[in-house]
Backbone as XML, in Angstrom:
<?xml version="1.0"?>
<chain id="A" units="angstrom">
  <residue number="1" name="MET">
    <atom name="N" x="0.839" y="-1.182" z="0.000"/>
    <atom name="CA" x="0.000" y="0.000" z="0.000"/>
    <atom name="C" x="0.879" y="1.238" z="0.000"/>
  </residue>
  <residue number="2" name="PHE">
    <atom name="N" x="0.409" y="2.263" z="-0.672"/>
    <atom name="CA" x="1.175" y="3.494" z="-0.818"/>
    <atom name="C" x="0.403" y="4.681" z="-0.261"/>
  </residue>
  <residue number="3" name="ILE">
    <atom name="N" x="1.147" y="5.655" z="0.225"/>
    <atom name="CA" x="0.570" y="6.894" z="0.724"/>
    <atom name="C" x="1.005" y="8.006" z="-0.226"/>
  </residue>
  <residue number="4" name="VAL">
    <atom name="N" x="0.048" y="8.706" z="-0.793"/>
    <atom name="CA" x="0.337" y="9.813" z="-1.702"/>
    <atom name="C" x="-0.079" y="11.106" z="-1.006"/>
  </residue>
  <residue number="5" name="ILE">
    <atom name="N" x="0.870" y="12.007" z="-0.882"/>
    <atom name="CA" x="0.607" y="13.296" z="-0.242"/>
    <atom name="C" x="0.714" y="14.381" z="-1.307"/>
  </residue>
  <residue number="6" name="ILE">
    <atom name="N" x="-0.358" y="15.144" z="-1.451"/>
    <atom name="CA" x="-0.398" y="16.240" z="-2.426"/>
    <atom name="C" x="-0.464" y="17.550" z="-1.655"/>
  </residue>
  <residue number="7" name="ASN">
    <atom name="N" x="0.469" y="18.424" z="-1.912"/>
    <atom name="CA" x="0.539" y="19.709" z="-1.230"/>
    <atom name="C" x="-0.547" y="20.629" z="-1.785"/>
  </residue>
  <residue number="8" name="SER">
    <atom name="N" x="-1.617" y="20.759" z="-1.048"/>
    <atom name="CA" x="-2.762" y="21.554" z="-1.505"/>
    <atom name="C" x="-2.454" y="23.045" z="-1.594"/>
  </residue>
  <residue number="9" name="LYS">
    <atom name="N" x="-1.449" y="23.498" z="-0.863"/>
    <atom name="CA" x="-1.094" y="24.915" z="-0.887"/>
    <atom name="C" x="-0.327" y="25.306" z="-2.147"/>
  </residue>
  <residue number="10" name="LYS">
    <atom name="N" x="0.426" y="24.360" z="-2.713"/>
    <atom name="CA" x="1.236" y="24.644" z="-3.908"/>
    <atom name="C" x="0.564" y="24.227" z="-5.211"/>
  </residue>
  <residue number="11" name="CYS">
    <atom name="N" x="-0.352" y="23.275" z="-5.148"/>
    <atom name="CA" x="-0.970" y="22.711" z="-6.355"/>
    <atom name="C" x="-1.765" y="23.777" z="-7.107"/>
  </residue>
  <residue number="12" name="LYS">
    <atom name="N" x="-1.526" y="23.849" z="-8.419"/>
    <atom name="CA" x="-2.227" y="24.814" z="-9.269"/>
    <atom name="C" x="-3.352" y="24.176" z="-10.070"/>
  </residue>
  <residue number="13" name="GLY">
    <atom name="N" x="-3.646" y="22.906" z="-9.798"/>
    <atom name="CA" x="-4.753" y="22.251" z="-10.474"/>
    <atom name="C" x="-4.554" y="22.050" z="-11.958"/>
  </residue>
  <residue number="14" name="CYS">
    <atom name="N" x="-3.333" y="21.796" z="-12.392"/>
    <atom name="CA" x="-3.068" y="21.653" z="-13.836"/>
    <atom name="C" x="-3.685" y="20.366" z="-14.395"/>
  </residue>
  <residue number="15" name="GLY">
    <atom name="N" x="-3.871" y="19.356" z="-13.549"/>
    <atom name="CA" x="-4.513" y="18.116" z="-13.980"/>
    <atom name="C" x="-3.587" y="17.093" z="-14.609"/>
  </residue>
  <residue number="16" name="LEU">
    <atom name="N" x="-2.300" y="17.388" z="-14.712"/>
    <atom name="CA" x="-1.371" y="16.435" z="-15.311"/>
    <atom name="C" x="-1.318" y="15.131" z="-14.523"/>
  </residue>
  <residue number="17" name="CYS">
    <atom name="N" x="-1.349" y="15.217" z="-13.203"/>
    <atom name="CA" x="-1.321" y="14.006" z="-12.377"/>
    <atom name="C" x="-2.596" y="13.185" z="-12.551"/>
  </residue>
  <residue number="18" name="ILE">
    <atom name="N" x="-3.708" y="13.861" z="-12.734"/>
    <atom name="CA" x="-4.989" y="13.182" z="-12.931"/>
    <atom name="C" x="-4.953" y="12.396" z="-14.240"/>
  </residue>
  <residue number="19" name="GLN">
    <atom name="N" x="-4.423" y="13.012" z="-15.289"/>
    <atom name="CA" x="-4.318" y="12.347" z="-16.583"/>
    <atom name="C" x="-3.300" y="11.207" z="-16.561"/>
  </residue>
  <residue number="20" name="ALA">
    <atom name="N" x="-2.228" y="11.342" z="-15.762"/>
    <atom name="CA" x="-1.153" y="10.358" z="-15.753"/>
    <atom name="C" x="-1.476" y="9.104" z="-14.940"/>
  </residue>
  <residue number="21" name="CYS">
    <atom name="N" x="-2.414" y="9.192" z="-14.034"/>
    <atom name="CA" x="-2.702" y="8.055" z="-13.148"/>
    <atom name="C" x="-3.440" y="6.941" z="-13.898"/>
  </residue>
  <residue number="22" name="PRO">
    <atom name="N" x="-2.803" y="5.766" z="-14.031"/>
    <atom name="CA" x="-3.434" y="4.675" z="-14.767"/>
    <atom name="C" x="-4.629" y="4.055" z="-14.039"/>
  </residue>
  <residue number="23" name="LYS">
    <atom name="N" x="-4.719" y="4.259" z="-12.738"/>
    <atom name="CA" x="-5.820" y="3.698" z="-11.938"/>
    <atom name="C" x="-6.884" y="4.730" z="-11.594"/>
  </residue>
  <residue number="24" name="GLN">
    <atom name="N" x="-6.735" y="5.941" z="-12.105"/>
    <atom name="CA" x="-7.680" y="7.043" z="-11.870"/>
    <atom name="C" x="-7.912" y="7.278" z="-10.374"/>
  </residue>
  <residue number="25" name="CYS">
    <atom name="N" x="-6.807" y="7.340" z="-9.642"/>
    <atom name="CA" x="-6.857" y="7.530" z="-8.186"/>
    <atom name="C" x="-6.951" y="8.992" z="-7.770"/>
  </residue>
  <residue number="26" name="ILE">
    <atom name="N" x="-6.719" y="9.907" z="-8.698"/>
    <atom name="CA" x="-6.635" y="11.337" z="-8.368"/>
    <atom name="C" x="-7.738" y="12.109" z="-9.095"/>
  </residue>
  <residue number="27" name="SER">
    <atom name="N" x="-8.284" y="13.099" z="-8.389"/>
    <atom name="CA" x="-9.314" y="13.955" z="-8.972"/>
    <atom name="C" x="-9.100" y="15.379" z="-8.454"/>
  </residue>
  <residue number="28" name="TYR">
    <atom name="N" x="-9.923" y="16.298" z="-8.907"/>
    <atom name="CA" x="-9.865" y="17.671" z="-8.415"/>
    <atom name="C" x="-10.639" y="17.792" z="-7.104"/>
  </residue>
  <residue number="29" name="SER">
    <atom name="N" x="-10.131" y="18.616" z="-6.203"/>
    <atom name="CA" x="-10.837" y="18.939" z="-4.972"/>
    <atom name="C" x="-12.064" y="19.784" z="-5.318"/>
  </residue>
  <residue number="30" name="LYS">
    <atom name="N" x="-13.064" y="19.701" z="-4.501"/>
    <atom name="CA" x="-14.247" y="20.542" z="-4.692"/>
    <atom name="C" x="-14.032" y="21.931" z="-4.099"/>
  </residue>
  <residue number="31" name="GLN">
    <atom name="N" x="-12.981" y="22.068" z="-3.304"/>
    <atom name="CA" x="-12.678" y="23.338" z="-2.651"/>
    <atom name="C" x="-11.559" y="24.053" z="-3.398"/>
  </residue>
  <residue number="32" name="PHE">
    <atom name="N" x="-11.403" y="25.322" z="-3.098"/>
    <atom name="CA" x="-10.319" y="26.122" z="-3.649"/>
    <atom name="C" x="-9.211" y="26.267" z="-2.605"/>
  </residue>
  <residue number="33" name="ASN">
    <atom name="N" x="-7.963" y="26.308" z="-3.058"/>
    <atom name="CA" x="-6.876" y="26.607" z="-2.130"/>
    <atom name="C" x="-6.693" y="28.128" z="-2.057"/>
  </residue>
  <residue number="34" name="LYS">
    <atom name="N" x="-5.716" y="28.581" z="-1.301"/>
    <atom name="CA" x="-5.527" y="30.024" z="-1.085"/>
    <atom name="C" x="-5.165" y="30.790" z="-2.351"/>
  </residue>
  <residue number="35" name="ILE">
    <atom name="N" x="-4.596" y="30.076" z="-3.342"/>
    <atom name="CA" x="-4.252" y="30.763" z="-4.583"/>
    <atom name="C" x="-5.339" y="30.633" z="-5.648"/>
  </residue>
  <residue number="36" name="GLY">
    <atom name="N" x="-6.484" y="30.042" z="-5.257"/>
    <atom name="CA" x="-7.659" y="30.043" z="-6.126"/>
    <atom name="C" x="-7.829" y="28.863" z="-7.061"/>
  </residue>
  <residue number="37" name="TYR">
    <atom name="N" x="-7.167" y="27.751" z="-6.772"/>
    <atom name="CA" x="-7.253" y="26.580" z="-7.642"/>
    <atom name="C" x="-7.903" y="25.395" z="-6.943"/>
  </residue>
  <residue number="38" name="HIS">
    <atom name="N" x="-8.558" y="24.561" z="-7.726"/>
    <atom name="CA" x="-9.012" y="23.262" z="-7.245"/>
    <atom name="C" x="-7.790" y="22.345" z="-7.286"/>
  </residue>
  <residue number="39" name="TRP">
    <atom name="N" x="-7.241" y="21.997" z="-6.143"/>
    <atom name="CA" x="-6.035" y="21.170" z="-6.115"/>
    <atom name="C" x="-6.388" y="19.705" z="-6.324"/>
  </residue>
  <residue number="40" name="ALA">
    <atom name="N" x="-5.381" y="18.909" z="-6.587"/>
    <atom name="CA" x="-5.569" y="17.476" z="-6.804"/>
    <atom name="C" x="-5.691" y="16.751" z="-5.461"/>
  </residue>
  <residue number="41" name="VAL">
    <atom name="N" x="-6.553" y="15.748" z="-5.401"/>
    <atom name="CA" x="-6.730" y="14.933" z="-4.197"/>
    <atom name="C" x="-6.811" y="13.456" z="-4.578"/>
  </residue>
  <residue number="42" name="MET">
    <atom name="N" x="-6.389" y="12.615" z="-3.662"/>
    <atom name="CA" x="-6.512" y="11.168" z="-3.845"/>
    <atom name="C" x="-7.959" y="10.769" z="-3.561"/>
  </residue>
  <residue number="43" name="ILE">
    <atom name="N" x="-8.571" y="10.035" z="-4.471"/>
    <atom name="CA" x="-9.947" y="9.589" z="-4.264"/>
    <atom name="C" x="-10.044" y="8.068" z="-4.142"/>
  </residue>
  <residue number="44" name="LYS">
    <atom name="N" x="-8.991" y="7.367" z="-4.576"/>
    <atom name="CA" x="-8.966" y="5.897" z="-4.489"/>
    <atom name="C" x="-7.639" y="5.468" z="-3.875"/>
  </residue>
  <residue number="45" name="LYS">
    <atom name="N" x="-7.493" y="5.686" z="-2.588"/>
    <atom name="CA" x="-6.221" y="5.418" z="-1.911"/>
    <atom name="C" x="-5.805" y="3.955" z="-2.007"/>
  </residue>
  <residue number="46" name="ASP">
    <atom name="N" x="-6.745" y="3.049" z="-1.926"/>
    <atom name="CA" x="-6.422" y="1.620" z="-1.954"/>
    <atom name="C" x="-6.049" y="1.121" z="-3.347"/>
  </residue>
  <residue number="47" name="ALA">
    <atom name="N" x="-6.378" y="1.866" z="-4.379"/>
    <atom name="CA" x="-6.097" y="1.440" z="-5.750"/>
    <atom name="C" x="-4.705" y="1.864" z="-6.227"/>
  </residue>
  <residue number="48" name="CYS">
    <atom name="N" x="-4.046" y="2.749" z="-5.501"/>
    <atom name="CA" x="-2.740" y="3.263" z="-5.904"/>
    <atom name="C" x="-1.699" y="2.141" z="-5.929"/>
  </residue>
  <residue number="49" name="THR">
    <atom name="N" x="-0.981" y="2.044" z="-7.041"/>
    <atom name="CA" x="0.054" y="1.021" z="-7.196"/>
    <atom name="C" x="1.455" y="1.568" z="-6.931"/>
  </residue>
  <residue number="50" name="GLY">
    <atom name="N" x="1.574" y="2.858" z="-6.671"/>
    <atom name="CA" x="2.868" y="3.462" z="-6.418"/>
    <atom name="C" x="3.707" y="3.629" z="-7.666"/>
  </residue>
  <residue number="51" name="CYS">
    <atom name="N" x="3.092" y="3.724" z="-8.816"/>
    <atom name="CA" x="3.813" y="3.826" z="-10.098"/>
    <atom name="C" x="4.622" y="5.118" z="-10.214"/>
  </residue>
  <residue number="52" name="SER">
    <atom name="N" x="4.249" y="6.135" z="-9.472"/>
    <atom name="CA" x="4.923" y="7.441" z="-9.437"/>
    <atom name="C" x="4.720" y="8.297" z="-10.680"/>
  </residue>
  <residue number="53" name="PHE">
    <atom name="N" x="3.812" y="7.928" z="-11.559"/>
    <atom name="CA" x="3.558" y="8.746" z="-12.739"/>
    <atom name="C" x="3.088" y="10.147" z="-12.327"/>
  </residue>
  <residue number="54" name="CYS">
    <atom name="N" x="2.245" y="10.223" z="-11.308"/>
    <atom name="CA" x="1.747" y="11.520" z="-10.846"/>
    <atom name="C" x="2.905" y="12.401" z="-10.371"/>
  </residue>
  <residue number="55" name="TYR">
    <atom name="N" x="3.797" y="11.813" z="-9.626"/>
    <atom name="CA" x="4.972" y="12.531" z="-9.121"/>
    <atom name="C" x="5.839" y="13.045" z="-10.273"/>
  </residue>
  <residue number="56" name="MET">
    <atom name="N" x="6.061" y="12.191" z="-11.254"/>
    <atom name="CA" x="6.951" y="12.532" z="-12.364"/>
    <atom name="C" x="6.423" y="13.657" z="-13.249"/>
  </residue>
  <residue number="57" name="VAL">
    <atom name="N" x="5.108" y="13.776" z="-13.397"/>
    <atom name="CA" x="4.560" y="14.807" z="-14.286"/>
    <atom name="C" x="4.230" y="16.122" z="-13.586"/>
  </residue>
  <residue number="58" name="CYS">
    <atom name="N" x="4.265" y="16.137" z="-12.270"/>
    <atom name="CA" x="3.894" y="17.360" z="-11.539"/>
    <atom name="C" x="4.955" y="18.444" z="-11.735"/>
  </residue>
  <residue number="59" name="PRO">
    <atom name="N" x="4.605" y="19.558" z="-12.411"/>
    <atom name="CA" x="5.584" y="20.611" z="-12.685"/>
    <atom name="C" x="5.972" y="21.431" z="-11.453"/>
  </residue>
  <residue number="60" name="ASP">
    <atom name="N" x="5.154" y="21.362" z="-10.406"/>
    <atom name="CA" x="5.409" y="22.165" z="-9.213"/>
    <atom name="C" x="5.889" y="21.332" z="-8.022"/>
  </residue>
  <residue number="61" name="ILE">
    <atom name="N" x="6.180" y="20.074" z="-8.262"/>
    <atom name="CA" x="6.683" y="19.152" z="-7.236"/>
    <atom name="C" x="5.785" y="19.173" z="-5.989"/>
  </residue>
  <residue number="62" name="CYS">
    <atom name="N" x="4.506" y="18.948" z="-6.211"/>
    <atom name="CA" x="3.511" y="18.976" z="-5.135"/>
    <atom name="C" x="3.201" y="17.592" z="-4.580"/>
  </residue>
  <residue number="63" name="ILE">
    <atom name="N" x="3.752" y="16.549" z="-5.174"/>
    <atom name="CA" x="3.352" y="15.187" z="-4.831"/>
    <atom name="C" x="4.526" y="14.413" z="-4.258"/>
  </residue>
  <residue number="64" name="LYS">
    <atom name="N" x="4.246" y="13.712" z="-3.154"/>
    <atom name="CA" x="5.219" y="12.799" z="-2.543"/>
    <atom name="C" x="4.528" y="11.443" z="-2.391"/>
  </residue>
  <residue number="65" name="ILE">
    <atom name="N" x="5.292" y="10.386" z="-2.621"/>
    <atom name="CA" x="4.746" y="9.030" z="-2.521"/>
    <atom name="C" x="5.610" y="8.228" z="-1.556"/>
  </residue>
  <residue number="66" name="TYR">
    <atom name="N" x="4.944" y="7.558" z="-0.624"/>
    <atom name="CA" x="5.627" y="6.724" z="0.369"/>
    <atom name="C" x="5.005" y="5.334" z="0.349"/>
  </residue>
  <residue number="67" name="GLU">
    <atom name="N" x="5.843" y="4.345" z="0.554"/>
    <atom name="CA" x="5.324" y="2.993" z="0.700"/>
    <atom name="C" x="5.030" y="2.768" z="2.182"/>
  </residue>
  <residue number="68" name="LYS">
    <atom name="N" x="3.818" y="2.339" z="2.461"/>
    <atom name="CA" x="3.396" y="2.125" z="3.841"/>
    <atom name="C" x="3.954" y="0.805" z="4.347"/>
  </residue>
  <residue number="69" name="ALA">
    <atom name="N" x="4.608" y="0.839" z="5.482"/>
    <atom name="CA" x="5.185" y="-0.366" z="6.070"/>
    <atom name="C" x="4.062" y="-1.256" z="6.607"/>
  </residue>
  <residue number="70" name="ASN">
    <atom name="N" x="4.248" y="-2.549" z="6.458"/>
    <atom name="CA" x="3.229" y="-3.500" z="6.944"/>
    <atom name="C" x="3.337" y="-3.718" z="8.427"/>
  </residue>
</chain>
């Protein structure tokens, strides 16, 4: 299992991570952050395979991925 942390304060809602996720684990938040964007949020935490595609395409380095210890 993987833990994906998205920095809601830095995310500009570009959607690249949403498009890159093969399991469609990421979507837009319904709320706005302080800079006026719908940031990306994990919606299917258990489906994440840890592929890191979201991390690799994020232009603002807003995403961190950790493997959860058993």
